[in-house]
VOFISE-320758 format. One line per 8 residues: number of its first residue (from 1); their letters; for each residue z, x, y of N, C-alpha, C. Coordinates in Angstrom, 3 decimals, decimal comma, always signed. Layout:
NUM) A) Z/X/Y/Z/X/Y/Z/X/Y ~ ...;
END
This chain:
1) XXXXXXXX) +51,314/+102,169/-28,180/+51,699/+101,990/-26,731/+51,424/+103,208/-26,001 ~ +50,822/+103,090/-24,713/+50,463/+104,227/-23,960/+51,734/+104,837/-23,257 ~ +51,654/+106,124/-23,112/+52,933/+106,796/-22,556/+53,186/+106,354/-21,089 ~ +52,164/+105,979/-20,397/+52,275/+105,515/-19,011/+52,741/+104,095/-18,863 ~ +52,787/+103,366/-19,935/+53,121/+101,897/-19,737/+54,653/+101,857/-19,380 ~ +55,031/+100,756/-18,623/+56,315/+100,698/-18,066/+56,915/+99,303/-18,546 ~ +58,212/+99,264/-18,468/+58,986/+98,001/-18,917/+58,705/+96,946/-17,853 ~ +58,963/+95,711/-18,153/+58,857/+94,634/-17,331/+59,806/+94,727/-16,170;
9) XXXXXXXX) +61,031/+95,393/-16,458/+61,942/+95,472/-15,361/+61,429/+96,414/-14,238 ~ +60,957/+97,624/-14,605/+60,398/+98,555/-13,705/+59,151/+97,938/-12,998 ~ +58,339/+97,189/-13,713/+57,112/+96,597/-13,069/+57,552/+95,558/-12,096 ~ +58,639/+94,922/-12,429/+59,191/+93,834/-11,488/+59,627/+94,526/-10,157 ~ +60,346/+95,638/-10,269/+60,764/+96,376/-9,046/+59,656/+96,905/-8,264 ~ +58,631/+97,361/-8,871/+57,461/+97,886/-8,129/+56,588/+96,956/-7,412 ~ +56,493/+95,662/-8,094/+55,632/+94,683/-7,506/+56,429/+93,723/-6,681 ~ +57,663/+93,576/-6,768/+58,453/+92,601/-6,099/+58,438/+91,207/-6,744;
17) XXXXXXXX) +57,878/+91,152/-7,885/+57,823/+89,912/-8,664/+58,997/+89,820/-9,693 ~ +59,672/+88,720/-9,658/+60,760/+88,641/-10,582/+60,314/+88,578/-12,023 ~ +61,228/+88,894/-13,005/+60,863/+88,870/-14,392/+60,475/+87,502/-14,748 ~ +61,129/+86,450/-14,286/+60,809/+85,083/-14,558/+59,340/+84,764/-14,016 ~ +59,033/+85,325/-12,833/+57,688/+84,976/-12,314/+56,653/+85,710/-13,196 ~ +56,906/+86,891/-13,628/+56,103/+87,604/-14,461/+55,786/+86,859/-15,768 ~ +56,748/+86,360/-16,326/+56,607/+85,562/-17,558/+55,742/+84,369/-17,406 ~ +55,969/+83,717/-16,168/+55,234/+82,512/-15,839/+53,778/+82,821/-15,604;
25) XXXXXXXX) +53,493/+83,895/-14,948/+52,148/+84,301/-14,578/+51,445/+84,713/-15,891 ~ +52,133/+85,313/-16,818/+51,562/+85,612/-18,125/+51,167/+84,295/-18,824 ~ +52,067/+83,284/-18,839/+51,769/+82,009/-19,549/+50,666/+81,330/-18,814 ~ +50,490/+81,447/-17,527/+49,330/+80,865/-16,726/+48,011/+81,588/-16,914 ~ +48,102/+82,794/-17,516/+46,875/+83,567/-17,640/+46,466/+84,281/-16,425 ~ +47,439/+84,466/-15,507/+47,174/+85,090/-14,271/+47,353/+86,618/-14,311 ~ +48,378/+87,085/-15,005/+48,699/+88,526/-15,052/+49,303/+88,733/-16,364 ~ +48,473/+89,210/-17,346/+48,992/+89,502/-18,675/+49,557/+90,860/-18,779;
33) XXXXXXXX) +50,612/+91,141/-19,524/+51,090/+92,482/-19,789/+50,046/+93,251/-20,481 ~ +50,190/+94,572/-20,450/+49,159/+95,456/-21,181/+49,381/+95,333/-22,646 ~ +50,701/+95,271/-23,004/+51,040/+95,155/-24,483/+52,229/+94,268/-24,572 ~ +52,403/+93,673/-25,706/+53,607/+92,914/-26,100/+54,012/+93,313/-27,470 ~ +55,237/+93,765/-27,627/+55,734/+94,172/-28,911/+55,832/+93,025/-29,902 ~ +55,150/+93,044/-31,047/+55,028/+91,873/-31,828/+56,410/+91,462/-32,486 ~ +57,349/+92,492/-32,514/+58,635/+92,243/-33,154/+59,702/+91,793/-32,110 ~ +59,796/+92,530/-31,014/+60,818/+92,190/-29,951/+60,283/+91,360/-28,857;
41) XXXXXXXX) +59,031/+91,245/-28,661/+58,402/+90,399/-27,600/+58,537/+91,122/-26,234 ~ +58,927/+92,375/-26,201/+58,984/+93,032/-24,980/+57,629/+93,215/-24,378 ~ +57,555/+93,012/-23,091/+56,259/+93,118/-22,301/+56,253/+94,502/-21,654 ~ +55,178/+95,155/-21,634/+54,964/+96,447/-20,975/+53,674/+96,414/-20,187 ~ +53,722/+97,047/-19,028/+52,597/+97,013/-18,094/+52,025/+98,414/-17,834 ~ +50,786/+98,477/-17,315/+50,148/+99,626/-17,032/+50,337/+99,968/-15,488 ~ +50,394/+101,250/-14,997/+50,419/+101,498/-13,549/+49,183/+100,862/-12,765 ~ +48,068/+100,707/-13,312/+46,901/+100,179/-12,697/+47,121/+98,728/-12,370;
49) XXXXXXXX) +48,141/+98,016/-13,012/+48,426/+96,613/-12,755/+49,302/+96,388/-11,596 ~ +49,924/+97,507/-11,068/+50,845/+97,328/-10,094/+50,197/+96,727/-8,743 ~ +49,050/+97,177/-8,369/+48,393/+96,727/-7,218/+48,084/+95,230/-7,354 ~ +47,641/+94,870/-8,478/+47,343/+93,403/-8,736/+48,616/+92,557/-8,594 ~ +49,770/+93,119/-9,133/+51,001/+92,350/-9,008/+51,512/+92,247/-7,608 ~ +51,302/+93,345/-6,775/+51,735/+93,295/-5,417/+50,785/+92,394/-4,644 ~ +49,510/+92,275/-4,900/+48,726/+91,349/-4,344/+49,141/+89,908/-4,617 ~ +49,363/+89,658/-5,827/+49,841/+88,279/-6,197/+51,135/+87,873/-5,422;
57) XXXXXXXX) +52,033/+88,873/-5,424/+53,276/+88,525/-4,565/+53,032/+88,341/-3,189 ~ +52,141/+89,092/-2,462/+51,787/+88,808/-1,142/+51,241/+87,439/-0,891 ~ +50,312/+87,091/-1,746/+49,612/+85,794/-1,553/+50,561/+84,646/-1,789 ~ +51,400/+84,762/-2,763/+52,430/+83,703/-3,067/+53,534/+83,659/-1,986 ~ +53,797/+84,780/-1,313/+54,716/+84,736/-0,166/+54,200/+83,869/+0,926 ~ +52,734/+83,894/+1,020/+52,122/+83,084/+1,992/+51,833/+81,701/+1,605 ~ +52,353/+81,314/+0,479/+52,159/+79,967/-0,191/+50,759/+79,668/-0,558 ~ +49,952/+80,734/-0,824/+48,590/+80,506/-1,288/+48,696/+79,760/-2,632;
65) XXXXXXXX) +47,888/+78,707/-2,903/+48,055/+77,989/-4,209/+47,678/+78,879/-5,304 ~ +48,348/+78,656/-6,478/+48,150/+79,514/-7,695/+46,744/+79,541/-8,109 ~ +45,947/+78,532/-8,087/+44,607/+78,592/-8,455/+43,748/+79,433/-7,587 ~ +44,086/+79,406/-6,230/+43,415/+80,226/-5,345/+43,691/+81,769/-5,596 ~ +45,000/+82,025/-5,903/+45,406/+83,383/-6,199/+44,652/+83,836/-7,527 ~ +44,519/+82,959/-8,464/+43,713/+83,273/-9,658/+42,384/+83,770/-9,350 ~ +41,606/+82,959/-8,497/+40,271/+83,237/-8,190/+40,166/+84,554/-7,377 ~ +41,175/+84,785/-6,481/+41,193/+85,958/-5,713/+41,354/+87,226/-6,591;
73) XXXXXXXX) +42,250/+87,144/-7,542/+42,503/+88,270/-8,376/+41,322/+88,546/-9,333 ~ +40,633/+87,423/-9,759/+39,433/+87,602/-10,571/+38,367/+88,302/-9,838 ~ +38,317/+87,917/-8,556/+37,220/+88,671/-7,718/+37,559/+90,146/-7,524 ~ +38,894/+90,409/-7,390/+39,390/+91,832/-7,169/+39,164/+92,565/-8,442 ~ +39,352/+91,931/-9,550/+39,189/+92,622/-10,823/+37,635/+92,948/-11,063 ~ +36,880/+91,989/-10,640/+35,401/+92,234/-10,698/+35,017/+93,494/-9,899 ~ +35,486/+93,618/-8,661/+35,171/+94,703/-7,809/+35,719/+96,014/-8,408 ~ +36,958/+95,986/-9,050/+37,525/+97,173/-9,610/+36,593/+97,580/-10,842;
81) XXXXXXXX) +36,157/+96,613/-11,636/+35,365/+96,944/-12,803/+33,992/+97,508/-12,408 ~ +33,468/+97,077/-11,246/+32,235/+97,695/-10,787/+32,473/+99,143/-10,413 ~ +33,613/+99,312/-9,737/+33,928/+100,742/-9,370/+34,031/+101,633/-10,533 ~ +34,727/+101,075/-11,580/+34,948/+101,815/-12,802/+33,624/+102,021/-13,570 ~ +32,700/+101,028/-13,379/+31,423/+101,218/-14,094/+30,645/+102,352/-13,390 ~ +30,745/+102,446/-12,024/+30,072/+103,544/-11,351/+30,594/+104,926/-11,692 ~ +31,999/+104,980/-11,861/+32,602/+106,184/-12,284/+32,174/+106,657/-13,708 ~ +32,165/+105,657/-14,586/+31,750/+105,965/-15,963/+30,332/+106,414/-15,960;
89) XXXXXXXX) +29,480/+105,744/-15,211/+28,068/+106,247/-15,121/+27,943/+107,638/-14,658 ~ +28,790/+108,039/-13,633/+28,776/+109,360/-13,155/+29,165/+110,353/-14,193 ~ +30,163/+109,996/-14,990/+30,629/+110,844/-16,028/+29,531/+111,064/-17,148 ~ +28,920/+109,875/-17,400/+27,855/+109,838/-18,403/+26,678/+110,841/-17,942 ~ +26,417/+110,818/-16,626/+25,314/+111,639/-16,119/+25,666/+113,141/-16,107 ~ +26,961/+113,417/-15,903/+27,367/+114,803/-15,802/+27,868/+115,356/-17,039 ~ +28,468/+114,577/-17,890/+29,089/+115,068/-19,228/+28,490/+114,558/-20,439 ~ +27,503/+113,764/-20,381/+26,933/+113,170/-21,585/+27,753/+112,180/-22,321;
97) XXXXXXXX) +28,734/+111,466/-21,540/+29,567/+110,516/-22,181/+28,939/+109,142/-22,121 ~ +28,890/+108,490/-23,235/+28,297/+107,159/-23,288/+29,361/+106,136/-23,379 ~ +29,390/+105,176/-22,473/+30,497/+104,155/-22,418/+29,841/+102,819/-22,423 ~ +30,395/+101,867/-23,196/+30,005/+100,424/-23,195/+30,787/+99,633/-22,166 ~ +30,120/+99,024/-21,338/+30,770/+98,317/-20,264/+30,595/+96,783/-20,478 ~ +31,726/+96,057/-20,471/+31,666/+94,631/-20,688/+31,153/+93,940/-19,382 ~ +30,638/+92,755/-19,354/+30,178/+92,079/-18,265/+31,382/+91,586/-17,441 ~ +31,402/+91,875/-16,140/+32,578/+91,439/-15,389/+32,611/+90,005/-15,038;
105) XXXXXXXX) +33,733/+89,349/-14,886/+33,718/+87,970/-14,501/+33,107/+87,729/-13,117 ~ +32,475/+86,563/-12,967/+31,863/+86,332/-11,606/+32,306/+84,917/-11,245 ~ +32,258/+84,659/-9,894/+32,596/+83,349/-9,430/+31,272/+82,514/-9,158 ~ +31,332/+81,370/-9,497/+30,130/+80,417/-9,322/+30,116/+80,027/-7,809 ~ +28,906/+79,596/-7,377/+28,693/+79,277/-6,042/+29,638/+78,104/-5,571 ~ +29,867/+77,118/-6,492/+30,649/+75,995/-6,187/+32,140/+76,420/-5,968 ~ +32,498/+77,422/-6,704/+33,901/+77,886/-6,590/+33,999/+78,662/-5,252 ~ +33,067/+79,440/-4,799/+33,057/+80,054/-3,479/+33,136/+78,966/-2,402;
113) XXXXXXXX) +32,318/+77,875/-2,582/+32,203/+76,838/-1,653/+33,587/+76,073/-1,443 ~ +34,279/+75,874/-2,584/+35,541/+75,226/-2,571/+36,560/+76,094/-1,812 ~ +36,497/+77,356/-2,077/+37,463/+78,276/-1,459/+37,189/+78,300/+0,056 ~ +35,841/+78,280/+0,421/+35,534/+78,267/+1,831/+36,120/+77,057/+2,533 ~ +35,970/+75,814/+1,868/+36,544/+74,595/+2,372/+38,030/+74,700/+2,484 ~ +38,725/+75,084/+1,487/+40,175/+75,103/+1,409/+40,749/+76,043/+2,449 ~ +40,163/+77,280/+2,542/+40,640/+78,250/+3,567/+40,365/+77,807/+4,955 ~ +39,212/+77,168/+5,185/+38,865/+76,655/+6,586/+39,893/+75,629/+6,966;
121) XXXXXXXX) +40,177/+74,723/+6,137/+41,177/+73,655/+6,406/+42,603/+74,200/+6,578 ~ +42,946/+75,198/+5,728/+44,277/+75,782/+5,716/+44,356/+76,562/+7,107 ~ +43,310/+77,158/+7,553/+43,378/+77,785/+8,823/+43,708/+76,883/+9,966 ~ +43,084/+75,724/+9,957/+43,306/+74,665/+10,984/+44,794/+74,282/+10,972 ~ +45,305/+74,029/+9,694/+46,673/+73,631/+9,572/+47,665/+74,566/+10,208 ~ +47,380/+75,867/+10,024/+48,181/+76,888/+10,697/+48,002/+76,965/+12,187 ~ +46,716/+76,755/+12,643/+46,543/+76,794/+14,094/+47,278/+75,628/+14,845 ~ +47,382/+74,500/+14,084/+48,168/+73,335/+14,676/+49,624/+73,350/+14,397;
129) XXXXXXXX) +50,041/+74,364/+13,716/+51,534/+74,426/+13,335/+52,381/+74,776/+14,683 ~ +53,240/+73,903/+15,076/+53,977/+74,087/+16,332/+54,926/+75,339/+16,345 ~ +55,556/+75,573/+15,196/+56,484/+76,719/+15,113/+55,922/+77,898/+14,311 ~ +54,649/+78,165/+14,590/+53,980/+79,257/+13,827/+54,601/+80,612/+14,095 ~ +54,809/+81,317/+13,000/+55,504/+82,617/+13,118/+54,491/+83,758/+13,111 ~ +54,902/+85,002/+13,429/+54,022/+86,143/+13,366/+53,351/+86,342/+12,066 ~ +54,121/+86,000/+11,010/+53,544/+86,105/+9,608/+52,464/+84,973/+9,422 ~ +52,752/+83,849/+9,959/+51,724/+82,812/+9,903/+50,386/+83,207/+10,722;
137) XXXXXXXX) +50,663/+83,954/+11,802/+49,469/+84,415/+12,487/+48,559/+85,316/+11,605 ~ +49,279/+86,208/+10,954/+48,542/+87,175/+9,986/+47,802/+86,443/+8,961 ~ +48,548/+85,418/+8,399/+47,891/+84,675/+7,320/+46,747/+83,842/+7,859 ~ +46,889/+83,282/+9,028/+45,820/+82,553/+9,659/+44,593/+83,340/+9,771 ~ +44,778/+84,520/+10,332/+43,569/+85,350/+10,609/+42,970/+85,779/+9,290 ~ +43,766/+86,119/+8,225/+43,187/+86,430/+6,942/+42,422/+85,320/+6,318 ~ +42,915/+84,097/+6,468/+42,311/+82,888/+5,852/+41,048/+82,561/+6,519 ~ +40,828/+82,685/+7,818/+39,653/+82,401/+8,437/+38,535/+83,324/+8,157;
145) XXXXXXXX) +38,948/+84,622/+8,014/+37,863/+85,569/+7,685/+37,510/+85,417/+6,113 ~ +38,509/+85,141/+5,309/+38,237/+84,845/+3,867/+37,349/+83,595/+3,694 ~ +37,609/+82,575/+4,492/+36,770/+81,403/+4,465/+35,285/+81,682/+4,751 ~ +35,032/+82,455/+5,829/+33,731/+82,807/+6,192/+33,058/+83,606/+5,095 ~ +33,837/+84,488/+4,492/+33,317/+85,322/+3,406/+32,809/+84,461/+2,117 ~ +33,695/+83,558/+1,752/+33,348/+82,729/+0,601/+32,203/+81,769/+0,958 ~ +32,059/+81,271/+2,151/+30,900/+80,513/+2,494/+29,645/+81,403/+2,377 ~ +29,772/+82,624/+2,783/+28,518/+83,495/+2,692/+28,162/+83,762/+1,252;
153) XXXXXXXX) +29,005/+83,596/+0,286/+28,759/+83,788/-1,160/+28,313/+82,495/-1,758 ~ +28,389/+81,397/-1,140/+28,204/+80,091/-1,771/+26,709/+79,638/-1,733 ~ +25,802/+80,455/-1,191/+24,412/+80,129/-1,199/+24,052/+78,884/-0,286 ~ +24,896/+78,684/+0,750/+24,544/+77,576/+1,663/+23,817/+78,122/+2,896 ~ +23,431/+77,218/+3,789/+22,644/+77,527/+4,848/+23,342/+78,204/+6,014 ~ +22,627/+78,684/+6,999/+23,227/+79,387/+8,186/+24,121/+78,624/+8,975 ~ +24,021/+77,206/+8,932/+25,010/+76,457/+9,643/+26,444/+76,841/+9,328 ~ +26,673/+77,048/+8,018/+28,116/+77,346/+7,646/+28,555/+78,746/+8,183;
161) XXXXXXXX) +27,555/+79,682/+8,183/+27,860/+81,008/+8,776/+28,219/+80,820/+10,214 ~ +27,481/+80,027/+10,984/+27,787/+79,808/+12,371/+29,120/+79,079/+12,560 ~ +29,448/+78,176/+11,656/+30,745/+77,491/+11,915/+31,894/+78,416/+11,523 ~ +31,619/+79,356/+10,564/+32,709/+80,301/+10,247/+32,953/+81,259/+11,356 ~ +31,928/+81,729/+12,013/+32,076/+82,622/+13,151/+32,820/+81,880/+14,306 ~ +32,445/+80,531/+14,444/+33,052/+79,716/+15,442/+34,628/+79,642/+15,201 ~ +34,961/+79,411/+13,977/+36,444/+79,404/+13,789/+37,123/+80,678/+13,871 ~ +36,449/+81,722/+13,438/+37,121/+83,072/+13,583/+37,344/+83,276/+15,166;
169) XXXXXXXX) +36,340/+82,919/+15,921/+36,520/+83,157/+17,372/+37,680/+82,287/+17,917 ~ +37,875/+81,127/+17,455/+38,890/+80,186/+17,881/+40,276/+80,804/+17,523 ~ +40,388/+81,376/+16,390/+41,624/+81,940/+15,922/+42,005/+83,098/+16,769 ~ +41,068/+83,937/+17,142/+41,345/+84,998/+17,984/+41,686/+84,580/+19,378 ~ +41,134/+83,526/+19,920/+41,656/+82,985/+21,182/+43,081/+82,525/+21,011 ~ +43,365/+81,896/+20,029/+44,826/+81,404/+19,771/+45,766/+82,611/+19,790 ~ +45,382/+83,697/+19,269/+46,147/+84,987/+19,157/+45,989/+85,814/+20,494 ~ +45,221/+85,277/+21,408/+45,060/+86,063/+22,732/+44,297/+87,272/+22,680;
177) XXXXXXXX) +43,312/+87,308/+21,634/+42,530/+88,476/+21,416/+41,078/+88,191/+21,913 ~ +40,948/+88,299/+23,289/+39,640/+87,911/+23,900/+38,436/+88,640/+23,439 ~ +38,484/+89,988/+23,309/+37,307/+90,713/+22,937/+36,830/+90,298/+21,512 ~ +37,671/+90,195/+20,562/+37,347/+89,747/+19,184/+36,793/+88,308/+19,229 ~ +37,372/+87,459/+20,062/+36,944/+86,059/+20,165/+35,570/+86,067/+20,675 ~ +35,232/+86,848/+21,716/+33,900/+86,914/+22,345/+32,832/+87,413/+21,331 ~ +33,260/+88,367/+20,553/+32,364/+89,016/+19,580/+31,900/+87,879/+18,570 ~ +32,834/+87,173/+17,933/+32,461/+86,162/+17,030/+31,869/+84,867/+17,655;
185) XXXXXXXX) +32,325/+84,569/+18,881/+31,767/+83,447/+19,496/+30,215/+83,668/+19,840 ~ +29,906/+84,870/+20,234/+28,525/+85,353/+20,421/+27,814/+85,347/+19,167 ~ +28,404/+85,730/+18,067/+27,781/+85,728/+16,710/+27,440/+84,286/+16,344 ~ +28,351/+83,361/+16,588/+28,060/+81,979/+16,226/+26,808/+81,492/+17,026 ~ +26,825/+81,846/+18,367/+25,715/+81,414/+19,119/+24,379/+82,024/+18,703 ~ +24,440/+83,305/+18,361/+23,193/+84,026/+17,895/+22,649/+83,364/+16,622 ~ +23,524/+83,006/+15,690/+23,042/+82,370/+14,480/+22,417/+81,088/+14,715 ~ +22,992/+80,304/+15,705/+22,423/+79,055/+16,001/+20,990/+79,185/+16,609;
193) XXXXXXXX) +20,863/+80,203/+17,536/+19,588/+80,409/+18,209/+18,558/+80,994/+17,232 ~ +18,946/+81,882/+16,400/+17,928/+82,574/+15,462/+17,507/+81,498/+14,388 ~ +18,314/+80,632/+14,030/+17,868/+79,638/+12,930/+17,611/+78,286/+13,518 ~ +17,496/+78,142/+14,806/+17,112/+76,838/+15,278/+18,112/+75,744/+15,060 ~ +19,367/+76,090/+14,995/+20,441/+75,142/+14,712/+20,917/+74,500/+16,089 ~ +20,781/+73,220/+16,236/+21,084/+72,608/+17,496/+22,338/+71,572/+17,340 ~ +22,151/+70,521/+18,060/+23,222/+69,473/+18,014/+24,561/+70,023/+18,233 ~ +25,572/+69,571/+17,535/+26,859/+69,957/+17,902/+27,286/+71,409/+17,521;
201) XXXXXXXX) +26,539/+71,957/+16,563/+26,781/+73,409/+16,321/+26,525/+74,331/+17,396 ~ +25,439/+74,038/+18,074/+25,022/+74,843/+19,248/+25,993/+74,625/+20,435 ~ +26,342/+73,354/+20,627/+27,251/+73,045/+21,758/+28,674/+73,707/+21,564 ~ +29,147/+73,598/+20,314/+30,371/+74,218/+19,999/+30,349/+75,795/+20,095 ~ +29,195/+76,383/+19,744/+29,073/+77,848/+19,891/+29,197/+78,218/+21,304 ~ +28,717/+77,463/+22,307/+28,881/+77,741/+23,668/+30,362/+77,522/+24,108 ~ +30,930/+76,473/+23,471/+32,441/+76,247/+23,755/+33,201/+77,436/+23,300 ~ +32,828/+78,030/+22,174/+33,591/+79,208/+21,647/+33,446/+80,363/+22,601;
209) XXXXXXXX) +32,233/+80,643/+23,180/+32,051/+81,690/+24,118/+32,819/+81,441/+25,350 ~ +32,817/+80,204/+25,841/+33,494/+79,809/+27,003/+35,028/+80,078/+26,819 ~ +35,599/+79,696/+25,631/+36,963/+79,914/+25,397/+37,344/+81,358/+25,346 ~ +36,418/+82,197/+24,885/+36,639/+83,608/+24,707/+36,681/+84,219/+26,143 ~ +35,776/+83,779/+26,961/+35,811/+84,295/+28,420/+37,034/+83,922/+29,178 ~ +37,548/+82,703/+28,857/+38,789/+82,290/+29,515/+39,900/+83,120/+29,088 ~ +39,955/+83,493/+27,722/+40,981/+84,320/+27,084/+40,932/+85,843/+27,809 ~ +39,644/+86,219/+28,214/+39,539/+87,537/+28,755/+39,793/+87,429/+30,318;
217) XXXXXXXX) +40,014/+86,158/+30,907/+40,265/+85,993/+32,257/+38,958/+85,962/+33,197 ~ +37,884/+85,720/+32,569/+36,599/+85,566/+33,340/+36,320/+84,171/+33,531 ~ +36,837/+83,552/+34,616/+36,711/+82,185/+34,843/+35,295/+81,729/+35,182 ~ +34,449/+82,595/+35,855/+33,145/+82,208/+36,174/+32,231/+82,120/+34,955 ~ +32,390/+83,071/+34,125/+31,511/+82,909/+32,868/+31,986/+81,867/+31,966 ~ +33,281/+81,568/+31,946/+33,835/+80,481/+31,238/+33,236/+79,083/+31,761 ~ +33,232/+78,915/+33,030/+32,668/+77,731/+33,657/+31,217/+77,567/+33,358 ~ +30,410/+78,662/+33,414/+29,024/+78,622/+33,146/+28,768/+78,163/+31,688;
225) XXXXXXXX) +29,531/+78,636/+30,717/+29,341/+78,257/+29,323/+29,867/+76,813/+29,105 ~ +30,886/+76,363/+29,880/+31,312/+75,005/+29,715/+30,189/+74,066/+30,216 ~ +29,566/+74,378/+31,245/+28,401/+73,600/+31,750/+27,287/+73,457/+30,805 ~ +26,959/+74,510/+30,090/+25,873/+74,498/+29,093/+26,356/+73,611/+27,912 ~ +27,573/+73,810/+27,425/+28,146/+72,970/+26,424/+28,186/+71,502/+26,733 ~ +28,442/+71,271/+27,944/+28,487/+69,806/+28,383/+27,070/+69,174/+28,328 ~ +26,069/+69,925/+28,808/+24,740/+69,459/+28,787/+24,257/+69,253/+27,332 ~ +24,498/+70,146/+26,405/+24,123/+70,082/+25,053/+24,960/+68,887/+24,405;
233) XXXXXXXX) +26,242/+68,755/+24,776/+27,000/+67,748/+24,212/+26,511/+66,303/+24,444 ~ +25,907/+66,119/+25,542/+25,429/+64,834/+25,896/+24,375/+64,364/+24,924 ~ +23,775/+65,271/+24,253/+22,569/+64,986/+23,388/+23,105/+64,813/+21,858 ~ +24,397/+65,138/+21,608/+24,906/+65,083/+20,308/+24,813/+63,697/+19,693 ~ +24,148/+63,600/+18,482/+23,954/+62,268/+17,892/+25,180/+61,570/+17,505 ~ +26,084/+62,267/+16,916/+27,305/+61,644/+16,339/+28,392/+61,435/+17,449 ~ +28,803/+60,155/+17,691/+29,798/+59,999/+18,785/+31,135/+60,638/+18,609 ~ +31,555/+60,715/+17,379/+32,859/+61,454/+17,090/+32,754/+62,905/+17,403;
241) XXXXXXXX) +31,647/+63,530/+17,102/+31,453/+64,939/+17,405/+31,401/+65,095/+18,914 ~ +30,677/+64,233/+19,670/+30,720/+64,278/+21,109/+32,120/+64,212/+21,665 ~ +32,892/+63,369/+21,066/+34,257/+63,185/+21,620/+35,167/+64,367/+21,335 ~ +34,962/+65,047/+20,157/+35,637/+66,235/+19,826/+35,326/+67,337/+20,806 ~ +34,004/+67,498/+21,097/+33,602/+68,500/+22,002/+34,151/+68,255/+23,406 ~ +34,189/+67,028/+23,811/+34,727/+66,690/+25,151/+36,185/+67,006/+25,157 ~ +36,864/+66,685/+24,115/+38,297/+67,053/+24,065/+38,569/+68,605/+24,269 ~ +37,759/+69,383/+23,426/+37,865/+70,791/+23,528/+37,495/+71,325/+24,962;
249) XXXXXX) +36,414/+70,868/+25,480/+35,935/+71,310/+26,772/+36,991/+70,948/+27,926 ~ +37,695/+69,831/+27,767/+38,663/+69,430/+28,772/+39,811/+70,362/+28,797 ~ +40,114/+71,160/+27,742/+41,097/+72,191/+27,849/+40,678/+73,468/+28,527 ~ +39,350/+73,522/+28,765/+38,763/+74,678/+29,534/+38,481/+74,504/+30,906 ~ +38,588/+73,275/+31,478/+38,316/+73,044/+32,823/+39,568/+73,317/+33,614 ~ +39,311/+73,693/+34,962/+40,466/+73,994/+35,755/+41,349/+72,763/+36,029;
END
């Protein structure tokens, strides 16, 4: 047993996770103790695991599903192992130490894609929540950025990147953050223009820019973008998408 290892009780206090929760996460394969005494069954943890435990507690406080937490912590572990790999290589270069590094776990493209979908939908659920709290706002913002990130890792086309930027822009308008909303709305528009993305994606990109200008109090620019979005919306092939755009634009007209 390492000298730095701590009891489950101390680890519980440092992470905010109950002893019962720690046993459950061990059984679920989410957070294993560093060592388990074969005779007493006592669990002990390493200091390096505290950050992972705190992250799990934070995500669960936000009601993030357990499977999503698992994938998030696996990704975090991968990043940590990459950092450790670099440090070990540095030691090897300077001190002649040879270290064998195991292959880190990776997430498959379909796993990134599913997380992108789940987080995108979860963001909408929070945006539509009538009694949203300040903590909900923080969670909503984190989820929309996380959704865009996972889509970027899923190997899909630029359309999803444009839609991710569009939703990030919408969240910032909901939070009254006009400059950030404009930044991401223009990013959505730029992606559409650079990759020749038209139809409803392009129309909604202009809607995002219009909403950002309204949040900033610039009525003239908002109206100009609404006019462009209306013109583009008339050519949208899918009637349901046209109707959704019209509903959104109606909230931007005087």
